[in-house]
N, C-alpha and C positions, 0 to 999 in steps of 0.2 A: 504494499501500500502505499501510495505517495503519497508525503504531506504537505499540503498546497501552505503558501507562505505569501502573506497577504502584500499586497502593493504599498508601499509606502508613497504618499503622495507629495513629490518633490514641489519644492519651495522655489517661485520664479523672480527675480528678483529686477527689479523693473525700475526704469527713469519716467519722473511725470512730467509730462509740461505742463509746467505752473504757472499761469499768470496773476494769481493773489486775489484774485476776485471769485465767483460764487461758486461757477461752476468745477474749477479746479478745484475749491475747500471741499464742495460736495463730494467730486472721486477720490480724492484723497482720504477723506472718508471712512464712504465706501469698502475702500481699498485695504484701509485698517481692521477692517471686518470681517476679511476672506483670509483666510489663515493658507491658501495657496500661493498667496501674493506678498512680496515683503518690497518697500518703494525703498530704494537704496539711495535714492538725492530725486532734488527735483532740478528742472532747468528751466530757464527764464531769460527772455531776450531783453538786452536794456539798450537804451540809446545813451551813449558816453556824453556825447555834448550834451545832453537836458539831464543828464544822471536819474533818468527816470526809467520804469519798465515800458518798454514797446508795446504800444497800441495801448495799454489800460490807462498809461499816462500817472501812476505816482509813483513818488521819488524811491529811488533807491535805498535810503533809509529805512522807508515803511517794508520795502520788499527783503531788509534783511530781519527787522523785528520778526517779520512773520517765520521766516527759515530758522530763529533762533528759537523762537516759543512753540514751533512744532519740533526743531530736535531733526531735522535731516540735513543731509548737506546741499548746497546750492550750486547749480552749477549756471555761471552767468555767460550769457553768448552777445560780447556788443557788437551792435550792429550800424553802421552808416547812418547818416541822416542827411538828406533821403537815401535810402535803401532800395536796389533795384531790384527783381525780382532773384536775377542770377545771382550775387551777392546774397541775400539768403539764404541761397541752396548752397552755395559754396560753402557758408560758415555753418549750416546746419549739417551738413554733411560730415563737417570736422567732427562735430557732437555725435551724431550717430556711429564714425568710428570710434570713439571714444568710448561709447557704450557697449558697441558688441567688442571692443576689447575685454572690457569688464566685466559682458557677462549678461547686460540688460537690456538689449535689444530682442523683439519679440514680434511675432507678428498676429498685427490688428487682426480681431475679429470680424468679420464680411458687414456684420451691422454697425458697425462705426462708422460712421459720415464726419465730414469735415463740416463746422458750422459757417454760415456767411456773414463774415466781421462787420458787414453793413448793416444790418439789419436788428442788430444786437447792443445795450445798452454795456458798457463794463462797469465791474465793480470791485471792491476793495473788503476783501476778508478781514473783521479783527479781532472776530472773537467765535469760538466752537470747540463742540469736543475733541477735536485734532491739536486746539493750543494750549497749553500749559499756563496761560496767560492771555488777559486781554490786552489787545494793541490799542492804546489811550489816542484821539485822532482828534483833530479841528479843522473847519473847513478852512480851508486857501482860496485864492485867488481862479477865476476860469481864466483859462488861456485857449487862444483857438491857434490851431496850427496845421496844416498840409489837411486841409479841411475837415478836421474833427476838432472838438471843442470839449477840453477836461475839466473837469472840476477837481483844483489841487486839493488834499489832504495833506496836515503837517502832523508830523509826532507831537504829542504831550508824553509827561510820565508813565511810565508801565504798569499797569496795576500787578497785586500782588497774588493774587486769585485767581485761580481757572476762568473765572468768568465773572468775575467784579463789575 
């Protein structure tokens, strides 16, 4: 009689594209609940000229506070302004090569579809179950750049409690 050995599920180490907004925050929260995934790092595109997260437009300081509160390494991809699609693809290819070398690259399921950036609003997540503490912000000025309007947020003191 042959003994069957139960299959041990393997944990997939993944890199999460992090915008800092509600969708990536919710995705990370859901991934933390799935034992088959380990989020090894977050990757975010940065506009170094303005020191802001590309597209979402909040400050790099707030991004750093998010990553520290979440407790994950952050891979920053500097994008020039303006950034052509060819330049974007070239810089993201470097990220993909690094991710592959570190065993973090997996094929997306067929149900995953990219969203249209021109029909949604962007956000900044400052609290939730994945954060060890609330990131305190105050409203800043509004800026219009490259046909986008950004409502700036400025960091204040960081709260001590998980959701204070």
